[in-house]
C-alpha positions as CSV (number, residue, x, y, z in Angstrom):
1,M,20.9,-4.5,8.2
2,K,22.5,-4.6,4.7
3,P,22.4,-1.5,2.5
4,Y,19.4,-1.2,0.1
5,R,20.4,-2.2,-3.4
6,V,18.7,-1.9,-6.8
7,W,17.7,-5.6,-6.8
8,N,15.9,-5.1,-3.5
9,L,13.2,-3.2,-5.4
10,F,11.7,-6.6,-6.0
11,T,12.1,-8.0,-2.5
12,H,11.2,-5.4,0.1
13,S,10.5,-1.8,1.0
14,L,12.6,0.2,3.4
15,F,11.8,3.4,5.4
16,H,14.1,5.6,7.5
17,I,13.7,8.1,10.3
18,R,16.2,9.8,12.7
19,I,14.9,10.4,16.2
20,T,16.4,12.6,18.9
21,N,16.1,11.4,22.5
22,H,14.7,14.3,24.5
23,Q,16.7,13.3,27.6
24,S,20.1,12.5,26.2
25,G,20.0,14.6,23.1
26,I,21.4,11.7,21.1
27,T,20.0,11.2,17.6
28,T,19.4,7.6,16.6
29,P,18.7,6.3,13.1
30,Y,15.8,3.8,12.7
31,A,14.8,1.7,9.7
32,I,11.7,-0.3,9.0
33,K,11.8,-3.1,6.5
34,S,8.7,-4.8,4.9
35,K,9.2,-7.9,2.8
36,Y,7.1,-8.4,-0.3
37,F,5.2,-11.7,-0.9
38,A,5.3,-12.7,2.8
39,E,2.6,-15.1,4.0
40,E,1.5,-12.4,6.5
41,P,2.1,-8.7,6.3
42,C,4.8,-7.8,8.7
43,V,7.7,-5.4,9.4
44,D,11.1,-5.5,11.0
45,L,12.5,-2.6,13.0
46,Y,16.2,-1.7,13.0
47,R,18.0,0.6,15.4
48,E,21.4,1.7,14.3
49,N,21.3,-1.1,11.7
50,R,20.6,-3.7,14.3
51,H,17.4,-5.7,14.4
52,V,15.4,-4.8,17.5
53,A,11.8,-5.7,16.8
54,F,9.3,-7.6,14.6
55,S,5.6,-7.2,14.2
56,K,2.6,-8.2,12.1
57,L,0.7,-5.4,10.5
58,P,-0.9,-3.1,11.5
59,A,1.9,-2.3,14.0
60,A,2.9,0.3,16.6
61,L,6.6,-0.1,17.2
62,P,8.1,1.6,20.3
63,V,11.0,3.9,19.7
64,D,12.6,6.9,21.5
65,N,9.9,9.3,22.7
66,G,7.0,7.5,21.0
67,V,6.0,4.9,18.5
68,I,6.1,4.3,14.8
69,E,2.6,3.4,13.5
70,I,2.2,1.4,10.4
71,T,-1.0,0.5,8.6
72,H,-1.6,-1.6,5.5
73,G,-4.2,-2.4,2.9
74,S,-4.6,-4.8,0.0
75,S,-1.7,-3.2,-1.9
76,G,0.8,-3.1,1.0
77,I,1.8,-0.5,3.5
78,N,-0.4,2.5,3.0
79,G,0.5,4.6,6.1
80,I,3.6,5.0,8.2
81,R,4.4,7.8,10.7
82,Y,6.2,8.6,13.9
83,V,4.0,9.6,16.8
84,T,5.6,11.2,19.8
85,A,4.4,10.9,23.4
86,T,2.9,14.3,23.1
87,E,1.0,13.1,19.9
88,D,3.0,15.1,17.4
89,H,3.2,13.3,14.0
90,F,6.2,13.1,11.8
91,S,6.8,11.4,8.4
92,V,8.9,8.3,8.0
93,S,10.7,8.5,4.6
94,P,11.1,5.7,2.1
95,D,14.7,4.8,1.1
96,K,15.7,7.2,-1.7
97,R,16.9,4.2,-3.8
98,S,13.5,2.3,-3.5
99,I,10.6,2.6,-5.9
100,R,8.7,4.4,-3.2
101,G,11.6,6.8,-2.8
102,F,11.6,7.4,-6.6
103,R,7.8,8.1,-6.6
104,M,8.2,10.5,-3.7
105,W,11.0,12.3,-5.6
106,V,8.7,12.7,-8.6
107,H,6.0,14.0,-6.3
108,R,8.4,16.7,-4.9
109,R,10.2,17.5,-8.1
110,F,7.1,17.5,-10.4
111,P,4.0,18.1,-8.3
112,T,1.7,18.8,-11.3
113,L,2.8,15.5,-13.0
114,S,2.4,13.7,-9.7
115,A,-1.1,15.0,-9.2
116,S,-2.0,13.9,-12.7
117,I,-0.7,10.4,-12.2
118,G,-2.7,10.2,-8.9
119,M,-5.8,11.4,-10.6
120,L,-5.4,8.9,-13.5
121,A,-4.9,6.1,-11.0
122,V,-8.2,6.9,-9.2
123,V,-10.0,7.2,-12.6
124,I,-8.7,3.8,-13.7
125,L,-10.0,2.3,-10.4
126,L,-13.4,3.9,-10.9
127,I,-13.7,2.6,-14.5
128,S,-12.5,-0.9,-13.4
129,I,-15.2,-1.1,-10.7
130,A,-17.9,0.3,-13.0
131,L,-17.1,-2.3,-15.7
132,G,-16.2,-5.2,-13.4
133,L,-18.9,-5.2,-10.7
134,P,-21.9,-5.9,-13.0
135,Q,-20.0,-8.9,-14.4
136,L,-19.1,-10.1,-10.9
137,L,-22.8,-9.8,-9.8
138,E,-23.9,-11.9,-12.7
139,T,-21.4,-14.6,-11.8
140,I,-22.5,-14.6,-8.2
141,T,-26.2,-14.9,-9.1
142,I,-25.5,-18.0,-11.2
143,I,-24.7,-19.9,-8.0
144,P,-27.9,-22.0,-7.2
145,P,-28.4,-21.0,-3.6
146,V,-28.1,-17.3,-4.6
147,T,-30.4,-17.8,-7.6
148,E,-33.1,-19.4,-5.3
149,R,-33.1,-16.4,-3.0
150,I,-32.7,-13.4,-5.2
151,G,-32.9,-14.6,-8.8
152,T,-30.4,-14.0,-11.5
153,F,-28.8,-10.8,-12.7
154,E,-27.8,-10.3,-16.3
155,S,-24.9,-7.8,-16.7
156,P,-25.4,-5.2,-19.3
157,I,-21.6,-5.2,-19.8
158,Q,-19.9,-8.3,-21.3
159,L,-16.2,-8.0,-21.8
160,S,-13.8,-10.6,-23.3
161,I,-11.4,-12.5,-21.1
162,W,-8.5,-10.4,-22.4
163,S,-10.3,-7.2,-21.8
164,N,-11.1,-8.3,-18.2
165,V,-7.4,-9.3,-17.7
166,T,-6.2,-6.0,-19.0
167,L,-8.7,-4.1,-16.8
168,G,-7.5,-6.1,-13.8
169,V,-3.8,-5.4,-14.5
170,A,-4.5,-1.7,-15.0
171,A,-6.4,-1.6,-11.7
172,A,-3.6,-3.5,-9.9
173,I,-1.0,-1.0,-11.2
174,A,-3.3,1.9,-10.2
175,G,-3.6,0.5,-6.7
176,I,0.1,0.0,-6.4
177,E,0.7,3.6,-7.5
178,R,-1.5,4.8,-4.7
179,A,0.2,2.5,-2.2
180,L,3.6,3.8,-3.3
181,M,2.4,7.3,-2.3
182,L,1.2,5.8,1.0
183,K,-2.3,6.8,0.0
184,S,-5.1,4.7,1.4
185,H,-8.1,4.7,-0.8
186,W,-11.4,2.7,-0.4
187,L,-11.4,2.1,-4.2
188,I,-8.2,0.0,-3.8
189,D,-9.7,-2.4,-1.3
190,I,-12.9,-2.7,-3.3
191,E,-11.0,-3.3,-6.5
192,T,-8.7,-5.9,-4.9
193,A,-11.7,-7.7,-3.4
194,H,-13.3,-7.8,-6.9
195,W,-10.3,-9.2,-8.7
196,D,-9.7,-11.8,-5.9
197,Q,-13.0,-13.4,-6.7
């Protein structure tokens, strides 16, 4: 596995954990790499910088004394942890040079600012859903089979194309921010479903 470089910010995320084998007492470094823009969400597992496993997401990758569990949502990986055979849970850290690593550093160094950013992201998602769903419902009820069954719905909110694009971009950024913090939120999946229409 090659070292994580600045330009890798745009290609993949990388996580690390060091695990001590209970029997031998040897500590082994593991790394998990997840490529962006892949056809299917997947991860690669490295042991001492050597590739040892590959899996689609969600995944449970066997390692010393347990497994590394990885979950994902519409904005990428939203959960990763090491679970031992005795069901103890440990964090798996993002590479400090990655965008996730930087976001975690901000969270640890400036907790109040981090909390404010997280709150703002959730507020943006709520506003986006409140403004976007009525317009989506109107679009759906224009479809003839739907109109015949339930009639039409006229949205009380009518935004310009540029306003909707801006709203979609803001919602995407908010969703990414939550994903960077490995925070799964039902708003993210609803919002992504809305903008994928």
